[in-house]
N, CA, C and O atoms as a Tripos MOL2 file, in Angstrom:
@<TRIPOS>MOLECULE
protein
  304   303    76     0     0
PROTEIN
NO_CHARGES

@<TRIPOS>ATOM
      1 N          99.9880  113.9940  124.6040 N.3       1 MET1
      2 CA        101.0230  114.4060  123.6810 C.3       1 MET1
      3 C         101.0940  113.4120  122.5230 C.2       1 MET1
      4 O         101.1310  112.2030  122.7510 O.2       1 MET1
      5 N         101.1130  113.9110  121.2760 N.am      2 GLN2
      6 CA        101.1280  113.0640  120.0970 C.3       2 GLN2
      7 C         102.5570  112.7500  119.6920 C.2       2 GLN2
      8 O         103.4280  113.6190  119.7360 O.2       2 GLN2
      9 N         102.7940  111.5250  119.3030 N.am      3 ASP3
     10 CA        104.1060  111.1050  118.8350 C.3       3 ASP3
     11 C         104.2960  111.6140  117.4090 C.2       3 ASP3
     12 O         103.6380  111.1300  116.4880 O.2       3 ASP3
     13 N         105.1950  112.5930  117.2160 N.am      4 THR4
     14 CA        105.3760  113.2050  115.8940 C.3       4 THR4
     15 C         106.0230  112.2460  114.9090 C.2       4 THR4
     16 O         105.7920  112.3630  113.7050 O.2       4 THR4
     17 N         106.8190  111.3090  115.3780 N.am      5 LYS5
     18 CA        107.4690  110.3650  114.4720 C.3       5 LYS5
     19 C         106.4400  109.4820  113.7730 C.2       5 LYS5
     20 O         106.5260  109.2760  112.5630 O.2       5 LYS5
     21 N         105.4670  108.9570  114.5200 N.am      6 SER6
     22 CA        104.4580  108.1000  113.9050 C.3       6 SER6
     23 C         103.4800  108.9100  113.0590 C.2       6 SER6
     24 O         102.9360  108.3890  112.0850 O.2       6 SER6
     25 N         103.2490  110.1620  113.4080 N.am      7 ALA7
     26 CA        102.3490  111.0020  112.6290 C.3       7 ALA7
     27 C         102.9830  111.3890  111.2930 C.2       7 ALA7
     28 O         102.2800  111.5310  110.2920 O.2       7 ALA7
     29 N         104.2940  111.5580  111.2740 N.am      8 ALA8
     30 CA        104.9820  111.9720  110.0610 C.3       8 ALA8
     31 C         105.1270  110.8200  109.0660 C.2       8 ALA8
     32 O         105.1440  111.0470  107.8560 O.2       8 ALA8
     33 N         105.2300  109.5990  109.5590 N.am      9 GLN9
     34 CA        105.4140  108.4490  108.6900 C.3       9 GLN9
     35 C         104.3010  107.4340  108.9310 C.2       9 GLN9
     36 O         104.4110  106.5930  109.8230 O.2       9 GLN9
     37 N         103.2330  107.5080  108.1410 N.am     10 PRO10
     38 CA        102.1610  106.5300  108.3390 C.3      10 PRO10
     39 C         102.6540  105.1260  108.0020 C.2      10 PRO10
     40 O         103.4880  104.9440  107.1150 O.2      10 PRO10
     41 N         102.1420  104.1630  108.7040 N.am     11 GLN11
     42 CA        102.5280  102.7800  108.4530 C.3      11 GLN11
     43 C         101.9980  102.3430  107.0910 C.2      11 GLN11
     44 O         100.8970  102.7340  106.7030 O.2      11 GLN11
     45 N         102.7740  101.5320  106.3560 N.am     12 PRO12
     46 CA        102.2690  101.0630  105.0600 C.3      12 PRO12
     47 C         101.0490  100.1780  105.2660 C.2      12 PRO12
     48 O         100.9350   99.4630  106.2610 O.2      12 PRO12
     49 N         100.1540  100.2450  104.3140 N.am     13 ARG13
     50 CA         98.9390   99.4410  104.3590 C.3      13 ARG13
     51 C          99.0380   98.3550  103.3020 C.2      13 ARG13
     52 O          99.3380   98.6400  102.1420 O.2      13 ARG13
     53 N          98.7930   97.1410  103.6850 N.am     14 TYR14
     54 CA         98.8960   96.0060  102.7710 C.3      14 TYR14
     55 C          97.5270   95.3750  102.5440 C.2      14 TYR14
     56 O          96.6830   95.3450  103.4400 O.2      14 TYR14
     57 N          97.3240   94.8720  101.3270 N.am     15 LEU15
     58 CA         96.0960   94.1760  100.9770 C.3      15 LEU15
     59 C          96.4440   92.7760  100.4860 C.2      15 LEU15
     60 O          97.4630   92.5830   99.8220 O.2      15 LEU15
     61 N          95.5990   91.8000  100.8130 N.am     16 ASN16
     62 CA         95.8180   90.4700  100.2460 C.3      16 ASN16
     63 C          95.4670   90.5230   98.7590 C.2      16 ASN16
     64 O          95.0050   91.5500   98.2620 O.2      16 ASN16
     65 N          95.6870   89.4230   98.0610 N.am     17 ARG17
     66 CA         95.5140   89.4360   96.6090 C.3      17 ARG17
     67 C          94.0790   89.7790   96.2070 C.2      17 ARG17
     68 O          93.8700   90.5280   95.2530 O.2      17 ARG17
     69 N          93.1020   89.2460   96.9130 N.am     18 ALA18
     70 CA         91.6940   89.5520   96.5930 C.3      18 ALA18
     71 C          91.4070   91.0300   96.8340 C.2      18 ALA18
     72 O          90.7540   91.6760   96.0140 O.2      18 ALA18
     73 N          91.8830   91.5590   97.9330 N.am     19 GLY19
     74 CA         91.6800   92.9680   98.2380 C.3      19 GLY19
     75 C          92.3950   93.8760   97.2590 C.2      19 GLY19
     76 O          91.8860   94.9360   96.8930 O.2      19 GLY19
     77 N          93.5840   93.4520   96.8340 N.am     20 ALA20
     78 CA         94.3570   94.2400   95.8670 C.3      20 ALA20
     79 C          93.6290   94.3150   94.5280 C.2      20 ALA20
     80 O          93.5470   95.3820   93.9200 O.2      20 ALA20
     81 N          93.1030   93.1830   94.0730 N.am     21 ALA21
     82 CA         92.3710   93.1590   92.8010 C.3      21 ALA21
     83 C          91.1310   94.0470   92.8770 C.2      21 ALA21
     84 O          90.8430   94.8050   91.9500 O.2      21 ALA21
     85 N          90.4140   93.9490   93.9690 N.am     22 SER22
     86 CA         89.2170   94.7700   94.1540 C.3      22 SER22
     87 C          89.5790   96.2510   94.2210 C.2      22 SER22
     88 O          88.8960   97.0840   93.6250 O.2      22 SER22
     89 N          90.6380   96.5790   94.9370 N.am     23 TYR23
     90 CA         91.0830   97.9660   95.0750 C.3      23 TYR23
     91 C          91.4010   98.5760   93.7090 C.2      23 TYR23
     92 O          90.9490   99.6790   93.4010 O.2      23 TYR23
     93 N          92.1700   97.8690   92.8970 N.am     24 VAL24
     94 CA         92.5480   98.3910   91.5730 C.3      24 VAL24
     95 C          91.3060   98.5730   90.7000 C.2      24 VAL24
     96 O          91.1600   99.5950   90.0300 O.2      24 VAL24
     97 N          90.4190   97.5880   90.7090 N.am     25 THR25
     98 CA         89.2040   97.6750   89.8900 C.3      25 THR25
     99 C          88.3440   98.8610   90.3020 C.2      25 THR25
    100 O          87.8630   99.6050   89.4480 O.2      25 THR25
    101 N          88.1480   99.0410   91.5980 N.am     26 GLN26
    102 CA         87.2880  100.1210   92.0730 C.3      26 GLN26
    103 C          87.9230  101.4910   91.8960 C.2      26 GLN26
    104 O          87.2470  102.4310   91.4780 O.2      26 GLN26
    105 N          89.2070  101.6240   92.2050 N.am     27 LYS27
    106 CA         89.8360  102.9410   92.1630 C.3      27 LYS27
    107 C          90.1700  103.3920   90.7440 C.2      27 LYS27
    108 O          90.0310  104.5720   90.4210 O.2      27 LYS27
    109 N          90.6140  102.4580   89.8900 N.am     28 TYR28
    110 CA         91.1000  102.8470   88.5620 C.3      28 TYR28
    111 C          90.1510  102.4840   87.4310 C.2      28 TYR28
    112 O          90.3530  102.9260   86.3000 O.2      28 TYR28
    113 N          89.1270  101.6930   87.7070 N.am     29 GLY29
    114 CA         88.0860  101.4410   86.7210 C.3      29 GLY29
    115 C          88.4310  100.4530   85.6300 C.2      29 GLY29
    116 O          87.7200  100.3880   84.6270 O.2      29 GLY29
    117 N          89.4890   99.6830   85.7810 N.am     30 PHE30
    118 CA         89.7400   98.6290   84.8130 C.3      30 PHE30
    119 C          89.7600   97.2900   85.5370 C.2      30 PHE30
    120 O          90.1320   97.2180   86.7080 O.2      30 PHE30
    121 N          89.3580   96.2240   84.8360 N.am     31 PRO31
    122 CA         89.2550   94.9360   85.5040 C.3      31 PRO31
    123 C          90.6110   94.4080   85.9480 C.2      31 PRO31
    124 O          91.6020   94.4950   85.2240 O.2      31 PRO31
    125 N          90.6280   93.8700   87.1330 N.am     32 CYS32
    126 CA         91.8280   93.2600   87.6910 C.3      32 CYS32
    127 C          91.3500   92.1220   88.5850 C.2      32 CYS32
    128 O          90.5320   92.3360   89.4780 O.2      32 CYS32
    129 N          91.8490   90.9320   88.3530 N.am     33 SER33
    130 CA         91.4030   89.7830   89.1350 C.3      33 SER33
    131 C          92.5520   89.1960   89.9460 C.2      33 SER33
    132 O          93.7220   89.4940   89.7020 O.2      33 SER33
    133 N          92.1990   88.3610   90.9060 N.am     34 GLU34
    134 CA         93.2120   87.6570   91.6880 C.3      34 GLU34
    135 C          94.0920   86.8160   90.7680 C.2      34 GLU34
    136 O          95.3090   86.7630   90.9470 O.2      34 GLU34
    137 N          93.4860   86.1650   89.7930 N.am     35 GLN35
    138 CA         94.2270   85.3110   88.8730 C.3      35 GLN35
    139 C          95.2230   86.1140   88.0460 C.2      35 GLN35
    140 O          96.3410   85.6610   87.8020 O.2      35 GLN35
    141 N          94.8190   87.2960   87.6200 N.am     36 THR36
    142 CA         95.7210   88.1580   86.8550 C.3      36 THR36
    143 C          96.9190   88.5520   87.7000 C.2      36 THR36
    144 O          98.0570   88.4880   87.2340 O.2      36 THR36
    145 N          96.6730   88.9590   88.9430 N.am     37 LEU37
    146 CA         97.7760   89.3380   89.8210 C.3      37 LEU37
    147 C          98.7000   88.1530   90.0860 C.2      37 LEU37
    148 O          99.9170   88.3240   90.1600 O.2      37 LEU37
    149 N          98.1380   86.9570   90.2300 N.am     38 ALA38
    150 CA         98.9560   85.7590   90.4590 C.3      38 ALA38
    151 C          99.8410   85.4690   89.2430 C.2      38 ALA38
    152 O         101.0290   85.1830   89.3920 O.2      38 ALA38
    153 N          99.2620   85.5420   88.0490 N.am     39 LYS39
    154 CA        100.0370   85.2870   86.8240 C.3      39 LYS39
    155 C         101.1380   86.3250   86.6540 C.2      39 LYS39
    156 O         102.2690   85.9830   86.3070 O.2      39 LYS39
    157 N         100.8120   87.5920   86.8970 N.am     40 LEU40
    158 CA        101.8060   88.6500   86.7610 C.3      40 LEU40
    159 C         102.9240   88.4990   87.8000 C.2      40 LEU40
    160 O         104.0800   88.8210   87.5230 O.2      40 LEU40
    161 N         102.5790   88.0130   88.9800 N.am     41 ALA41
    162 CA        103.5890   87.8090   90.0220 C.3      41 ALA41
    163 C         104.5920   86.7460   89.5910 C.2      41 ALA41
    164 O         105.7910   86.8970   89.8250 O.2      41 ALA41
    165 N         104.1140   85.6710   88.9620 N.am     42 VAL42
    166 CA        104.9950   84.6020   88.4910 C.3      42 VAL42
    167 C         105.9240   85.1300   87.3980 C.2      42 VAL42
    168 O         107.1000   84.7690   87.3450 O.2      42 VAL42
    169 N         105.3880   85.9860   86.5300 N.am     43 LYS43
    170 CA        106.1760   86.5480   85.4290 C.3      43 LYS43
    171 C         107.0590   87.7140   85.8660 C.2      43 LYS43
    172 O         107.9360   88.1420   85.1170 O.2      43 LYS43
    173 N         106.8310   88.2300   87.0770 N.am     44 GLY44
    174 CA        107.5860   89.3860   87.5450 C.3      44 GLY44
    175 C         107.1560   90.6890   86.8920 C.2      44 GLY44
    176 O         107.9430   91.6320   86.8080 O.2      44 GLY44
    177 N         105.9080   90.7480   86.4260 N.am     45 GLN45
    178 CA        105.4270   91.9190   85.6950 C.3      45 GLN45
    179 C         104.3480   92.7040   86.4340 C.2      45 GLN45
    180 O         103.9290   93.7590   85.9570 O.2      45 GLN45
    181 N         103.9010   92.2290   87.5570 N.am     46 GLY46
    182 CA        102.8030   92.8740   88.2690 C.3      46 GLY46
    183 C         103.2950   93.8690   89.2920 C.2      46 GLY46
    184 O         104.4720   94.2290   89.3160 O.2      46 GLY46
    185 N         102.3810   94.3090   90.1370 N.am     47 PRO47
    186 CA        102.7590   95.2520   91.1910 C.3      47 PRO47
    187 C         103.6580   94.5740   92.2220 C.2      47 PRO47
    188 O         103.6250   93.3540   92.3860 O.2      47 PRO47
    189 N         104.4550   95.3790   92.9110 N.am     48 GLN48
    190 CA        105.3300   94.8250   93.9410 C.3      48 GLN48
    191 C         104.4930   94.1950   95.0510 C.2      48 GLN48
    192 O         103.4060   94.6720   95.3740 O.2      48 GLN48
    193 N         105.0130   93.1290   95.6200 N.am     49 PHE49
    194 CA        104.3260   92.4780   96.7300 C.3      49 PHE49
    195 C         105.3540   91.8610   97.6500 C.2      49 PHE49
    196 O         106.5240   91.7180   97.2950 O.2      49 PHE49
    197 N         104.9050   91.5030   98.8240 N.am     50 LYS50
    198 CA        105.7360   90.8030   99.7980 C.3      50 LYS50
    199 C         105.0020   89.5370  100.1910 C.2      50 LYS50
    200 O         103.8290   89.3520   99.8680 O.2      50 LYS50
    201 N         105.7040   88.6780  100.8860 N.am     51 ARG51
    202 CA        105.0880   87.4450  101.3730 C.3      51 ARG51
    203 C         104.8460   87.5530  102.8700 C.2      51 ARG51
    204 O         105.7530   87.8950  103.6290 O.2      51 ARG51
    205 N         103.6370   87.2650  103.2870 N.am     52 ALA52
    206 CA        103.3000   87.2060  104.7050 C.3      52 ALA52
    207 C         103.3840   85.7380  105.1190 C.2      52 ALA52
    208 O         102.8110   84.8680  104.4620 O.2      52 ALA52
    209 N         104.0770   85.4760  106.1740 N.am     53 ASN53
    210 CA        104.2940   84.1020  106.6470 C.3      53 ASN53
    211 C         104.9430   83.2270  105.5860 C.2      53 ASN53
    212 O         104.7770   82.0080  105.6010 O.2      53 ASN53
    213 N         105.6850   83.8410  104.6610 N.am     54 GLY54
    214 CA        106.3700   83.0980  103.6190 C.3      54 GLY54
    215 C         105.4620   82.4810  102.5810 C.2      54 GLY54
    216 O         105.9360   81.7720  101.6930 O.2      54 GLY54
    217 N         104.1690   82.7330  102.6710 N.am     55 ARG55
    218 CA        103.2310   82.0450  101.7930 C.3      55 ARG55
    219 C         102.2540   82.9590  101.0740 C.2      55 ARG55
    220 O         102.0050   82.7760   99.8830 O.2      55 ARG55
    221 N         101.7000   83.9310  101.7700 N.am     56 PHE56
    222 CA        100.6250   84.7480  101.2270 C.3      56 PHE56
    223 C         101.1500   86.0580  100.6610 C.2      56 PHE56
    224 O         101.9060   86.7680  101.3230 O.2      56 PHE56
    225 N         100.7450   86.3760   99.4320 N.am     57 ALA57
    226 CA        101.1400   87.6370   98.8140 C.3      57 ALA57
    227 C         100.3290   88.7720   99.4290 C.2      57 ALA57
    228 O          99.1060   88.6920   99.5400 O.2      57 ALA57
    229 N         101.0270   89.8190   99.8210 N.am     58 VAL58
    230 CA        100.3720   91.0390  100.2990 C.3      58 VAL58
    231 C         100.9500   92.2130   99.5190 C.2      58 VAL58
    232 O         102.1560   92.2860   99.2800 O.2      58 VAL58
    233 N         100.0810   93.1140   99.1340 N.am     59 TYR59
    234 CA        100.4400   94.2240   98.2610 C.3      59 TYR59
    235 C         100.3240   95.5490   98.9990 C.2      59 TYR59
    236 O          99.2710   95.8460   99.5640 O.2      59 TYR59
    237 N         101.3990   96.3600   99.0050 N.am     60 PRO60
    238 CA        101.2660   97.6970   99.5900 C.3      60 PRO60
    239 C         100.4140   98.5650   98.6600 C.2      60 PRO60
    240 O         100.5600   98.5090   97.4390 O.2      60 PRO60
    241 N          99.5410   99.3510   99.2400 N.am     61 VAL61
    242 CA         98.6330  100.1910   98.4490 C.3      61 VAL61
    243 C          99.4260  101.1350   97.5430 C.2      61 VAL61
    244 O          99.0460  101.3400   96.3900 O.2      61 VAL61
    245 N         100.5070  101.7050   98.0380 N.am     62 ALA62
    246 CA        101.3210  102.6170   97.2180 C.3      62 ALA62
    247 C         101.8620  101.8950   95.9870 C.2      62 ALA62
    248 O         101.9290  102.4870   94.9090 O.2      62 ALA62
    249 N         102.2420  100.6460   96.1260 N.am     63 GLY63
    250 CA        102.7290   99.8610   94.9890 C.3      63 GLY63
    251 C         101.6320   99.5690   93.9870 C.2      63 GLY63
    252 O         101.8680   99.5850   92.7790 O.2      63 GLY63
    253 N         100.4380   99.3030   94.4780 N.am     64 LEU64
    254 CA         99.2960   99.0850   93.5810 C.3      64 LEU64
    255 C          98.9880  100.3470   92.7900 C.2      64 LEU64
    256 O          98.7280  100.2870   91.5890 O.2      64 LEU64
    257 N          99.0170  101.4970   93.4730 N.am     65 ASP65
    258 CA         98.7650  102.7680   92.7880 C.3      65 ASP65
    259 C          99.8060  103.0210   91.7020 C.2      65 ASP65
    260 O          99.4580  103.3980   90.5830 O.2      65 ASP65
    261 N         101.0670  102.8170   92.0230 N.am     66 ALA66
    262 CA        102.1420  103.0500   91.0540 C.3      66 ALA66
    263 C         101.9890  102.1250   89.8440 C.2      66 ALA66
    264 O         102.1540  102.5650   88.7060 O.2      66 ALA66
    265 N         101.6790  100.8640   90.0790 N.am     67 TRP67
    266 CA        101.5190   99.9010   88.9930 C.3      67 TRP67
    267 C         100.3020  100.2400   88.1370 C.2      67 TRP67
    268 O         100.3860  100.2090   86.9100 O.2      67 TRP67
    269 N          99.1780  100.5600   88.7650 N.am     68 ALA68
    270 CA         97.9490  100.8350   88.0260 C.3      68 ALA68
    271 C          98.1220  102.0360   87.1000 C.2      68 ALA68
    272 O          97.6180  102.0340   85.9770 O.2      68 ALA68
    273 N          98.8190  103.0420   87.5610 N.am     69 VAL69
    274 CA         99.0430  104.2350   86.7270 C.3      69 VAL69
    275 C          99.8400  103.8850   85.4810 C.2      69 VAL69
    276 O          99.6100  104.4710   84.4230 O.2      69 VAL69
    277 N         100.7750  102.9410   85.5810 N.am     70 THR70
    278 CA        101.5520  102.5460   84.4010 C.3      70 THR70
    279 C         100.7230  101.7680   83.4000 C.2      70 THR70
    280 O         101.0870  101.6830   82.2270 O.2      70 THR70
    281 N          99.6170  101.2030   83.8440 N.am     71 ARG71
    282 CA         98.7460  100.4280   82.9620 C.3      71 ARG71
    283 C          97.7830  101.3130   82.1630 C.2      71 ARG71
    284 O          97.1730  100.8510   81.1990 O.2      71 ARG71
    285 N          97.6500  102.5520   82.5520 N.am     72 ILE72
    286 CA         96.7280  103.4740   81.8850 C.3      72 ILE72
    287 C          97.5100  104.2500   80.8360 C.2      72 ILE72
    288 O          98.4850  104.9300   81.1560 O.2      72 ILE72
    289 N          97.0810  104.1450   79.5860 N.am     73 VAL73
    290 CA         97.7780  104.8220   78.4930 C.3      73 VAL73
    291 C          96.8150  105.7660   77.7730 C.2      73 VAL73
    292 O          95.5970  105.6100   77.8520 O.2      73 VAL73
    293 N          97.3780  106.7370   77.0790 N.am     74 GLU74
    294 CA         96.5820  107.6690   76.2890 C.3      74 GLU74
    295 C          96.0280  106.9380   75.0730 C.2      74 GLU74
    296 O          96.6860  106.0450   74.5390 O.2      74 GLU74
    297 N          94.8110  107.3070   74.6210 N.am     75 PRO75
    298 CA         94.2610  106.6770   73.4320 C.3      75 PRO75
    299 C          95.1010  107.0140   72.1930 C.2      75 PRO75
    300 O          95.6750  108.0960   72.0760 O.2      75 PRO75
    301 N          95.1460  106.0630   71.2960 N.am     76 ALA76
    302 CA         95.9490  106.2500   70.0650 C.3      76 ALA76
    303 C          95.2750  107.1750   69.0960 C.2      76 ALA76
    304 O          95.8110  107.4370   68.0190 O.2      76 ALA76
@<TRIPOS>BOND
     1     1     2 1
     2     2     3 1
     3     3     4 2
     4     3     5 am
     5     5     6 1
     6     6     7 1
     7     7     8 2
     8     7     9 am
     9     9    10 1
    10    10    11 1
    11    11    12 2
    12    11    13 am
    13    13    14 1
    14    14    15 1
    15    15    16 2
    16    15    17 am
    17    17    18 1
    18    18    19 1
    19    19    20 2
    20    19    21 am
    21    21    22 1
    22    22    23 1
    23    23    24 2
    24    23    25 am
    25    25    26 1
    26    26    27 1
    27    27    28 2
    28    27    29 am
    29    29    30 1
    30    30    31 1
    31    31    32 2
    32    31    33 am
    33    33    34 1
    34    34    35 1
    35    35    36 2
    36    35    37 am
    37    37    38 1
    38    38    39 1
    39    39    40 2
    40    39    41 am
    41    41    42 1
    42    42    43 1
    43    43    44 2
    44    43    45 am
    45    45    46 1
    46    46    47 1
    47    47    48 2
    48    47    49 am
    49    49    50 1
    50    50    51 1
    51    51    52 2
    52    51    53 am
    53    53    54 1
    54    54    55 1
    55    55    56 2
    56    55    57 am
    57    57    58 1
    58    58    59 1
    59    59    60 2
    60    59    61 am
    61    61    62 1
    62    62    63 1
    63    63    64 2
    64    63    65 am
    65    65    66 1
    66    66    67 1
    67    67    68 2
    68    67    69 am
    69    69    70 1
    70    70    71 1
    71    71    72 2
    72    71    73 am
    73    73    74 1
    74    74    75 1
    75    75    76 2
    76    75    77 am
    77    77    78 1
    78    78    79 1
    79    79    80 2
    80    79    81 am
    81    81    82 1
    82    82    83 1
    83    83    84 2
    84    83    85 am
    85    85    86 1
    86    86    87 1
    87    87    88 2
    88    87    89 am
    89    89    90 1
    90    90    91 1
    91    91    92 2
    92    91    93 am
    93    93    94 1
    94    94    95 1
    95    95    96 2
    96    95    97 am
    97    97    98 1
    98    98    99 1
    99    99   100 2
   100    99   101 am
   101   101   102 1
   102   102   103 1
   103   103   104 2
   104   103   105 am
   105   105   106 1
   106   106   107 1
   107   107   108 2
   108   107   109 am
   109   109   110 1
   110   110   111 1
   111   111   112 2
   112   111   113 am
   113   113   114 1
   114   114   115 1
   115   115   116 2
   116   115   117 am
   117   117   118 1
   118   118   119 1
   119   119   120 2
   120   119   121 am
   121   121   122 1
   122   122   123 1
   123   123   124 2
   124   123   125 am
   125   125   126 1
   126   126   127 1
   127   127   128 2
   128   127   129 am
   129   129   130 1
   130   130   131 1
   131   131   132 2
   132   131   133 am
   133   133   134 1
   134   134   135 1
   135   135   136 2
   136   135   137 am
   137   137   138 1
   138   138   139 1
   139   139   140 2
   140   139   141 am
   141   141   142 1
   142   142   143 1
   143   143   144 2
   144   143   145 am
   145   145   146 1
   146   146   147 1
   147   147   148 2
   148   147   149 am
   149   149   150 1
   150   150   151 1
   151   151   152 2
   152   151   153 am
   153   153   154 1
   154   154   155 1
   155   155   156 2
   156   155   157 am
   157   157   158 1
   158   158   159 1
   159   159   160 2
   160   159   161 am
   161   161   162 1
   162   162   163 1
   163   163   164 2
   164   163   165 am
   165   165   166 1
   166   166   167 1
   167   167   168 2
   168   167   169 am
   169   169   170 1
   170   170   171 1
   171   171   172 2
   172   171   173 am
   173   173   174 1
   174   174   175 1
   175   175   176 2
   176   175   177 am
   177   177   178 1
   178   178   179 1
   179   179   180 2
   180   179   181 am
   181   181   182 1
   182   182   183 1
   183   183   184 2
   184   183   185 am
   185   185   186 1
   186   186   187 1
   187   187   188 2
   188   187   189 am
   189   189   190 1
   190   190   191 1
   191   191   192 2
   192   191   193 am
   193   193   194 1
   194   194   195 1
   195   195   196 2
   196   195   197 am
   197   197   198 1
   198   198   199 1
   199   199   200 2
   200   199   201 am
   201   201   202 1
   202   202   203 1
   203   203   204 2
   204   203   205 am
   205   205   206 1
   206   206   207 1
   207   207   208 2
   208   207   209 am
   209   209   210 1
   210   210   211 1
   211   211   212 2
   212   211   213 am
   213   213   214 1
   214   214   215 1
   215   215   216 2
   216   215   217 am
   217   217   218 1
   218   218   219 1
   219   219   220 2
   220   219   221 am
   221   221   222 1
   222   222   223 1
   223   223   224 2
   224   223   225 am
   225   225   226 1
   226   226   227 1
   227   227   228 2
   228   227   229 am
   229   229   230 1
   230   230   231 1
   231   231   232 2
   232   231   233 am
   233   233   234 1
   234   234   235 1
   235   235   236 2
   236   235   237 am
   237   237   238 1
   238   238   239 1
   239   239   240 2
   240   239   241 am
   241   241   242 1
   242   242   243 1
   243   243   244 2
   244   243   245 am
   245   245   246 1
   246   246   247 1
   247   247   248 2
   248   247   249 am
   249   249   250 1
   250   250   251 1
   251   251   252 2
   252   251   253 am
   253   253   254 1
   254   254   255 1
   255   255   256 2
   256   255   257 am
   257   257   258 1
   258   258   259 1
   259   259   260 2
   260   259   261 am
   261   261   262 1
   262   262   263 1
   263   263   264 2
   264   263   265 am
   265   265   266 1
   266   266   267 1
   267   267   268 2
   268   267   269 am
   269   269   270 1
   270   270   271 1
   271   271   272 2
   272   271   273 am
   273   273   274 1
   274   274   275 1
   275   275   276 2
   276   275   277 am
   277   277   278 1
   278   278   279 1
   279   279   280 2
   280   279   281 am
   281   281   282 1
   282   282   283 1
   283   283   284 2
   284   283   285 am
   285   285   286 1
   286   286   287 1
   287   287   288 2
   288   287   289 am
   289   289   290 1
   290   290   291 1
   291   291   292 2
   292   291   293 am
   293   293   294 1
   294   294   295 1
   295   295   296 2
   296   295   297 am
   297   297   298 1
   298   298   299 1
   299   299   300 2
   300   299   301 am
   301   301   302 1
   302   302   303 1
   303   303   304 2
@<TRIPOS>SUBSTRUCTURE
     1 MET1         2 RESIDUE 1 A MET
     2 GLN2         6 RESIDUE 1 A GLN
     3 ASP3        10 RESIDUE 1 A ASP
     4 THR4        14 RESIDUE 1 A THR
     5 LYS5        18 RESIDUE 1 A LYS
     6 SER6        22 RESIDUE 1 A SER
     7 ALA7        26 RESIDUE 1 A ALA
     8 ALA8        30 RESIDUE 1 A ALA
     9 GLN9        34 RESIDUE 1 A GLN
    10 PRO10       38 RESIDUE 1 A PRO
    11 GLN11       42 RESIDUE 1 A GLN
    12 PRO12       46 RESIDUE 1 A PRO
    13 ARG13       50 RESIDUE 1 A ARG
    14 TYR14       54 RESIDUE 1 A TYR
    15 LEU15       58 RESIDUE 1 A LEU
    16 ASN16       62 RESIDUE 1 A ASN
    17 ARG17       66 RESIDUE 1 A ARG
    18 ALA18       70 RESIDUE 1 A ALA
    19 GLY19       74 RESIDUE 1 A GLY
    20 ALA20       78 RESIDUE 1 A ALA
    21 ALA21       82 RESIDUE 1 A ALA
    22 SER22       86 RESIDUE 1 A SER
    23 TYR23       90 RESIDUE 1 A TYR
    24 VAL24       94 RESIDUE 1 A VAL
    25 THR25       98 RESIDUE 1 A THR
    26 GLN26      102 RESIDUE 1 A GLN
    27 LYS27      106 RESIDUE 1 A LYS
    28 TYR28      110 RESIDUE 1 A TYR
    29 GLY29      114 RESIDUE 1 A GLY
    30 PHE30      118 RESIDUE 1 A PHE
    31 PRO31      122 RESIDUE 1 A PRO
    32 CYS32      126 RESIDUE 1 A CYS
    33 SER33      130 RESIDUE 1 A SER
    34 GLU34      134 RESIDUE 1 A GLU
    35 GLN35      138 RESIDUE 1 A GLN
    36 THR36      142 RESIDUE 1 A THR
    37 LEU37      146 RESIDUE 1 A LEU
    38 ALA38      150 RESIDUE 1 A ALA
    39 LYS39      154 RESIDUE 1 A LYS
    40 LEU40      158 RESIDUE 1 A LEU
    41 ALA41      162 RESIDUE 1 A ALA
    42 VAL42      166 RESIDUE 1 A VAL
    43 LYS43      170 RESIDUE 1 A LYS
    44 GLY44      174 RESIDUE 1 A GLY
    45 GLN45      178 RESIDUE 1 A GLN
    46 GLY46      182 RESIDUE 1 A GLY
    47 PRO47      186 RESIDUE 1 A PRO
    48 GLN48      190 RESIDUE 1 A GLN
    49 PHE49      194 RESIDUE 1 A PHE
    50 LYS50      198 RESIDUE 1 A LYS
    51 ARG51      202 RESIDUE 1 A ARG
    52 ALA52      206 RESIDUE 1 A ALA
    53 ASN53      210 RESIDUE 1 A ASN
    54 GLY54      214 RESIDUE 1 A GLY
    55 ARG55      218 RESIDUE 1 A ARG
    56 PHE56      222 RESIDUE 1 A PHE
    57 ALA57      226 RESIDUE 1 A ALA
    58 VAL58      230 RESIDUE 1 A VAL
    59 TYR59      234 RESIDUE 1 A TYR
    60 PRO60      238 RESIDUE 1 A PRO
    61 VAL61      242 RESIDUE 1 A VAL
    62 ALA62      246 RESIDUE 1 A ALA
    63 GLY63      250 RESIDUE 1 A GLY
    64 LEU64      254 RESIDUE 1 A LEU
    65 ASP65      258 RESIDUE 1 A ASP
    66 ALA66      262 RESIDUE 1 A ALA
    67 TRP67      266 RESIDUE 1 A TRP
    68 ALA68      270 RESIDUE 1 A ALA
    69 VAL69      274 RESIDUE 1 A VAL
    70 THR70      278 RESIDUE 1 A THR
    71 ARG71      282 RESIDUE 1 A ARG
    72 ILE72      286 RESIDUE 1 A ILE
    73 VAL73      290 RESIDUE 1 A VAL
    74 GLU74      294 RESIDUE 1 A GLU
    75 PRO75      298 RESIDUE 1 A PRO
    76 ALA76      302 RESIDUE 1 A ALA
């Protein structure tokens, strides 16, 4: 018997900063580096993230997707 509660709500997936940068670059086709994400985190302008063990930034994939879409603009 399958647990319908866990099937209906998938667990969030988190990526470390290196994985997040690679994910954005590969999925959205624009350059994104660990250093860029670190600088944006300090400025409060980057994608949402949480701290693992109070030290390491981890990024939910849904947050990366939402942020990356805001970075893509129509040509002038």
